[in-house]
C-alpha positions in Angstrom: 113.0 78.9 128.5 111.4 80.6 125.5 110.7 78.5 122.5 109.0 79.4 119.1 107.1 77.1 116.7 105.3 78.2 113.6 101.8 77.5 112.3 99.3 79.4 110.1 95.8 80.9 110.3 93.4 81.0 107.3 91.9 84.3 106.4 89.6 84.1 103.3 91.4 81.5 101.1 94.9 82.6 102.1 96.9 81.8 105.1 98.9 84.2 107.4 102.0 83.0 109.6 101.3 82.5 113.2 104.2 82.2 115.7 103.5 80.1 118.7 105.7 81.3 121.6 106.0 79.0 124.7 107.5 79.8 128.1 107.9 77.3 130.8 108.7 79.0 134.1 108.4 78.5 137.8 104.9 78.2 139.3 101.8 76.2 138.0 99.0 76.6 135.5 98.5 76.7 131.8 97.6 80.0 129.9 97.1 80.7 126.2 97.0 84.3 125.0 96.8 85.9 121.6 93.1 86.0 120.9 92.3 82.2 120.9 88.8 81.0 120.5 87.2 78.3 122.8 88.7 75.4 120.7 92.3 76.8 121.1 91.9 77.5 124.8 90.7 73.9 125.3 93.9 72.7 123.8 95.7 72.4 127.1 93.8 69.3 128.1 94.2 67.6 124.7 98.0 68.5 124.7 98.6 67.3 128.2 96.9 63.9 127.5 98.6 63.5 124.2 102.1 64.0 125.6 101.4 61.6 128.4 100.0 59.0 126.1 103.0 59.3 123.8 105.4 58.5 126.7 106.3 62.1 127.6 105.7 64.1 130.8 103.8 67.4 130.8 105.8 70.1 132.7 104.6 70.6 136.3 105.4 74.2 136.0 103.7 77.4 134.8 103.3 77.3 131.0 102.4 80.3 128.9 101.6 80.1 125.2 101.4 83.3 123.1 100.1 83.2 119.7 101.4 86.0 117.5 100.2 88.3 116.0 97.9 88.8 119.0 95.3 90.8 117.0 94.4 87.9 114.7 91.7 85.5 116.0 93.0 81.9 116.3 90.4 79.4 115.6 90.0 75.6 115.7 92.1 72.8 117.2 94.8 72.7 114.4 97.4 74.5 116.8 97.4 71.5 119.1 100.6 70.0 117.5 102.8 73.2 117.4 101.7 74.0 120.9 102.7 70.5 122.2 106.0 70.5 120.4 106.6 74.0 121.8 106.0 72.9 125.3 108.3 69.8 125.0 111.1 71.9 123.6 110.6 74.6 126.3 110.8 72.1 128.9 114.0 70.6 127.5 112.6 67.4 126.4 113.5 67.9 122.7 116.2 70.0 121.0 115.2 73.3 119.3 117.6 73.1 116.3 114.9 72.0 113.9 112.0 73.9 115.1 112.5 77.2 113.0 112.9 75.3 109.9 109.4 73.7 109.7 105.6 74.8 109.8 103.7 72.5 112.1 99.9 72.0 112.1 97.7 69.3 113.4 94.9 68.5 115.9 95.7 66.0 118.6 93.5 63.3 119.9 93.9 62.4 123.6 96.0 59.3 122.6 98.4 61.3 120.8 97.3 60.6 117.3 97.2 63.6 114.7 93.8 64.4 113.2 93.1 66.2 109.9 92.9 69.9 109.6 91.2 72.5 107.2 93.1 74.6 104.9 96.2 72.7 104.5 96.8 73.8 100.9 96.9 77.5 101.5 99.0 76.8 104.5 101.5 74.9 102.5 101.6 77.7 100.0 102.5 80.2 102.8 105.2 77.8 104.1 106.9 78.0 100.8 106.6 81.7 100.6 108.0 82.1 104.0 111.0 80.1 103.1 110.5 77.1 105.5 112.3 73.9 104.5 109.2 71.9 105.0 105.8 71.4 106.7 104.7 68.8 109.2 101.0 68.0 109.2 98.5 65.1 109.5 99.0 62.2 107.1 95.5 62.7 105.8 96.4 66.2 104.5 99.9 65.2 103.1 98.7 64.7 99.5 96.9 67.9 99.6 99.8 69.9 100.7 102.3 68.1 98.5 100.9 69.6 95.3 103.0 72.8 96.4 106.3 72.4 94.5 109.7 73.2 96.2 108.4 72.3 99.8 109.2 69.2 101.7 105.9 67.8 103.2 105.9 65.2 106.0 102.7 63.5 106.9 102.5 62.2 110.5 100.1 59.9 112.3 101.0 60.7 116.0 102.8 63.1 118.2 105.6 60.6 119.0 106.8 60.6 115.3 107.2 64.4 115.5 109.1 64.3 118.7 111.5 61.7 117.4 112.1 63.7 114.2 112.8 66.8 116.1 115.2 64.9 118.3 116.9 63.4 115.4 116.1 59.8 116.3 114.4 59.1 113.0 113.7 60.7 109.6 110.1 61.2 108.3 109.2 60.1 104.9 108.5 62.9 102.4 105.2 63.0 100.5 106.3 63.6 96.8 103.8 64.3 94.0 104.4 65.4 90.5 101.8 67.9 90.4 101.4 68.4 86.6 101.7 64.6 85.8 99.1 63.7 88.5 96.8 66.4 87.5 96.8 65.4 83.8 96.2 61.7 84.8 93.2 62.7 86.9 91.5 64.9 84.4 88.5 63.0 83.2 85.2 63.8 81.7 82.3 63.3 84.1 80.3 60.2 84.1 77.2 62.1 83.4 76.8 62.6 79.6 74.5 64.6 77.4 74.1 61.5 75.1 71.6 60.2 77.7 69.3 63.1 77.3 66.6 62.3 74.7 65.3 65.2 72.6 65.6 68.8 73.8 67.9 69.8 71.1 67.3 73.5 71.3 68.0 73.4 75.1 71.2 71.4 74.8 72.2 74.2 72.1 71.4 76.9 74.6 73.6 75.2 77.2 76.4 74.8 74.8 76.1 78.5 74.0 76.2 79.3 77.7 79.2 77.3 78.4 81.0 78.6 75.3 80.6 82.2 76.4 80.4 82.0 80.2 76.8 83.1 80.1 74.3 82.6 83.0 71.2 80.7 82.0 67.6 80.2 83.2 65.5 77.3 82.1 61.8 77.6 82.2 59.7 74.5 81.7 57.1 72.3 83.0 57.7 69.6 85.6 59.5 66.4 84.3 60.7 68.2 81.1 64.4 67.4 82.1 65.7 70.7 83.5 67.6 69.1 86.5 68.9 66.3 84.3 70.5 68.7 81.8 71.7 71.0 84.6 73.8 68.2 86.1 75.4 67.6 82.8 76.6 71.1 82.2 80.2 70.6 83.9 80.8 67.8 81.3 80.7 70.3 78.4 82.7 73.1 80.0 86.3 73.5 79.2 88.6 71.4 81.5 90.1 73.0 84.6 93.5 74.5 84.0 96.2 73.8 86.7 95.8 77.4 88.0 92.1 77.0 88.2 92.3 73.7 89.9 94.7 75.1 92.5 92.4 78.1 93.3 89.4 75.8 93.4 91.1 73.4 95.7 92.2 76.0 98.1 88.6 77.1 98.5 87.3 73.6 99.3 90.3 73.0 101.5 89.5 76.0 103.6 85.8 74.9 103.8 86.9 71.3 104.8 85.2 69.8 101.7 88.1 67.9 100.3 88.0 64.1 100.5 90.7 62.6 102.8 93.8 61.9 100.9 92.7 63.9 97.8 95.0 66.2 96.0 94.0 68.7 93.4 90.3 68.9 92.2 90.2 68.0 88.6 86.5 68.4 87.8 84.6 71.6 87.8 82.5 72.0 91.0 78.7 71.6 90.8 76.9 73.0 93.7 73.1 72.7 94.1 71.8 74.2 97.4 68.2 73.7 98.4 65.9 76.7 98.1 65.7 76.9 102.1 69.4 78.1 102.1 70.1 81.2 104.1 71.9 84.3 102.8 75.1 83.6 104.9 75.2 79.9 103.6 75.0 81.1 100.1 77.5 84.0 100.0 79.7 83.0 103.0 80.7 84.5 106.3 79.3 83.6 109.8 80.8 83.6 113.3 83.7 81.5 112.0 84.0 82.8 108.4 83.6 80.1 105.8 83.1 80.2 102.0 79.5 80.0 100.9 78.0 78.0 98.0 78.9 80.7 95.5 82.5 80.5 96.4 82.4 76.6 96.5 81.0 76.9 93.0 84.0 79.1 91.7 85.2 78.0 88.4 82.2 75.7 88.1 78.4 75.7 88.2 76.0 76.9 90.8 72.5 75.4 90.0 69.5 76.8 91.6 66.5 74.6 91.1 63.0 75.9 91.7 64.4 79.5 91.3 61.4 81.5 92.5 61.2 79.4 95.6 64.4 80.9 97.0 63.7 83.9 99.4 64.0 87.3 97.9 66.8 88.2 100.2 68.8 85.1 99.2 68.5 86.0 95.6 69.3 89.6 96.0 72.6 89.0 97.6 73.9 87.3 94.5 73.6 90.5 92.4 77.0 92.0 93.3 79.0 88.7 93.0 77.3 87.9 89.6 78.8 91.2 88.3 82.1 91.4 90.2 82.9 87.6 90.4 84.0 87.9 94.0 82.2 88.6 97.3 83.4 90.8 100.2 82.3 89.8 103.6 82.5 92.8 105.9 82.1 92.5 109.7 83.0 94.7 112.6 86.4 93.1 113.1 87.4 91.8 109.7 86.8 91.9 106.0 87.2 88.8 103.9 87.2 88.4 100.1 86.2 85.1 98.5 86.2 84.4 94.7 82.9 83.7 93.2 83.4 83.4 89.5 80.7 80.8 88.9 78.2 80.1 86.0 74.7 80.4 87.2 72.3 77.7 85.9 68.7 78.2 87.3 65.5 76.3 86.5 61.9 77.0 87.3 58.3 76.2 86.5 56.6 78.8 84.2 53.7 79.3 86.8 52.5 78.0 90.2 50.8 74.9 88.7 53.6 74.3 86.3 51.7 74.0 83.2 51.5 77.4 81.6 52.3 77.0 77.8 52.1 73.3 78.1 51.0 71.7 74.8 48.5 69.3 76.2 47.8 70.0 80.0 45.8 73.2 80.8 47.0 75.8 83.1 44.8 76.2 86.3 46.4 79.5 87.4 44.2 82.5 87.5 44.7 85.8 85.7 47.8 87.6 86.8 49.3 84.6 88.7 51.8 83.7 86.0 53.2 87.1 86.0 53.1 87.4 89.8 55.1 84.2 90.0 57.6 85.5 87.5 58.0 88.7 89.4 59.4 86.8 92.4 62.6 87.2 90.4 63.7 90.8 90.4 64.4 92.7 87.3 68.1 93.5 88.2 68.8 89.9 88.9 67.0 88.8 85.7 69.1 91.4 83.8 72.3 89.4 84.9 71.0 86.2 83.3 72.0 86.3 79.5 70.0 83.2 78.3 66.4 82.4 79.1 65.1 79.4 77.4 61.7 77.6 77.4 61.6 73.8 77.8 58.7 71.7 76.5 58.0 68.1 77.3 59.7 65.5 75.2 57.5 63.6 72.6 57.0 60.0 73.2 58.8 59.0 69.9 61.9 60.8 71.0 61.7 59.5 74.7 61.4 55.8 73.5 64.1 56.2 70.9 67.2 53.9 71.3 69.4 56.3 69.4 71.8 58.2 71.8 72.0 61.9 71.7 75.3 63.8 71.0 77.9 63.1 73.5 79.3 65.6 75.9 82.8 65.1 74.4 81.8 66.3 71.0 80.0 69.3 72.5 83.0 70.1 74.7 85.3 70.2 71.8 83.2 73.0 70.2 83.0 74.9 73.4 86.9 74.7 73.9 87.3 76.1 70.4 85.1 79.0 71.0 86.9 79.7 74.4 90.3 79.7 72.6 89.0 82.3 70.3 87.9 84.5 73.2 91.2 83.9 75.1 93.0 85.3 72.0 90.4 88.2 71.7 90.7 89.4 75.3 94.4 88.7 75.8 95.0 92.5 76.4 92.0 92.6 78.9 93.2 91.1 82.2 89.7 91.2 83.9 87.8 89.8 80.8 88.0 86.1 80.0 84.9 85.3 78.2 82.1 87.0 76.2 79.8 87.2 79.1 82.2 89.7 80.8 82.1 92.2 78.0 81.2 95.7 78.8 79.7 98.3 76.4 83.2 99.3 75.1 84.1 95.8 74.2 80.6 95.1 72.8 81.0 97.9 70.4 84.4 96.7 69.3 83.6 93.0 69.0 80.0 92.2 68.9 78.4 94.9 66.7 76.7 93.1 63.8 76.6 94.3 60.3 74.1 96.8 59.0 71.6 94.0 58.0 71.9 92.3 61.4 71.4 95.5 63.3 68.3 96.2 61.2 66.9 92.7 61.9 67.7 93.2 65.6 65.6 96.4 65.6 62.8 94.7 64.0 62.7 92.0 66.3 62.9 94.0 69.5 60.2 96.4 68.3 58.0 93.4 67.3 58.3 91.7 70.8 58.6 94.9 72.7 61.7 93.8 74.4 63.3 96.0 77.1 66.5 98.0 76.6 68.3 95.6 79.0 67.9 92.8 76.4 70.0 94.7 73.8 73.5 94.0 75.4 72.5 90.5 76.3 71.5 89.6 72.8 74.8 91.0 71.3 76.9 89.1 74.0 75.2 85.8 73.2 75.3 86.6 69.3 79.0 87.1 69.7 79.4 83.6 71.3 77.2 82.0 68.6 79.4 83.6 66.1 82.6 82.2 67.8 81.0 78.7 67.7 80.5 79.1 64.1 84.2 80.4 63.8 82.8 83.7 62.3 84.7 87.0 62.9 81.5 88.9 62.0 78.3 88.8 64.0 75.7 87.9 61.2 71.9 88.1 61.0 71.4 84.3 61.8 73.4 84.7 65.0 71.2 87.6 66.0 68.0 85.5 65.3 69.3 82.7 67.4 70.3 85.1 70.3 66.9 86.6 70.3 65.3 83.1 70.8 67.2 83.0 74.0 65.4 85.9 75.5 62.1 84.4 76.3 61.2 86.3 79.3 61.8 89.7 77.8 58.9 89.5 75.3 55.9 91.6 76.2 53.3 88.8 75.9 55.2 86.3 78.2 53.3 85.4 81.4 50.1 87.3 80.5 46.9 85.4 80.3 43.9 86.8 78.4 
């Protein structure tokens, strides 16, 4: 007897339909075909034990399982449950009437319990698109899948529950979630707050500008100046996630298996901080079993790279394309996968190997040329993609010991949100542009060109500091964001001056010792 059950395979952050065909015929043995990996091939022993422990009997005949389409590689143990149900139905142990109405996914333990899987959210989205009445999956993933509207989601704890449901002996309880209501309740500001940061007002202002315009930022300062402390608080001043952004972000973390058990939508912008020993594949994604990398896990959030020059040159260079395109394409011999990578880069570094170049009190012990050599670990093309470069000096004792709290993240976030609203209105006719940092030369000339006085001052400053040509566009982008924070339709001279102060590393005398 031939029986079909339905599951899904994840490719990138989306899912494709997998049909599990089972035939129970005369003979003996158990065969799985359809390009399964080792974990799928091993499902026979798990399924056999789970059926026996659940009170059933594994057929003493020849069992053939085909997973279609056969040219798509099937990975992981999540196909155990649809294979088990297909075998029981093909052997006549359960009726087939309900099989075609549900997508079924889940890993089986030897005792028949159903274990969590990865990628439940994109699978649930596919189930709705394919017109299934519902989806049966592990109880631990039910809340995650239930955020998809117009789909009945049933969480199960063991194989016996599914068998009884398919046989009509019992009904499973639906997992029902009001997505918008739950999302609105869960949206909270991070517990980390800028009011805990003493001093460093110019750096906090630079981070505010960066969040308002979606600009990448590099903080250069001595050890202990507060670079990491402020970087961790950046998500608290970014605009809250929209429901669409939350859904996309959750899909990525679901595929990577990073969601907490029982969680629904992610409500806080992600903050990823990989160590400088990370490999290129771990950063951008891919591998033998393709997974999203850190730049994709940071999508719609912050990627913080501490000790920026300590990352290997190869790791840093692979970021150049996704920083520009906001997605990463992983191409291998058998597949090509696209992962979103629309993150805000926040990097920090010491100014020199010893860390005390330009320190107001401690002398720098680095020899001539060492400072520039240290900075040269970051290539010009990569530095070109970082709009804001700000220097951080140590906090004075009077500020450090003050009991007066700084400005809260909530008040800074209000200004950032207003600036983003201005940009949303400005770029509503540009589908691929969402913030000032994404403007090209055409949009810069239309929206960010200063008045004649501002242009004259910009020329004077660039000549005085011998700034490179690459700094020109970056200054105008940042100046446009500063003008938006001031609710000014025109980029003015004061906006230009502030933007110039955020291009420290472009100045000809930076990093040179005499």
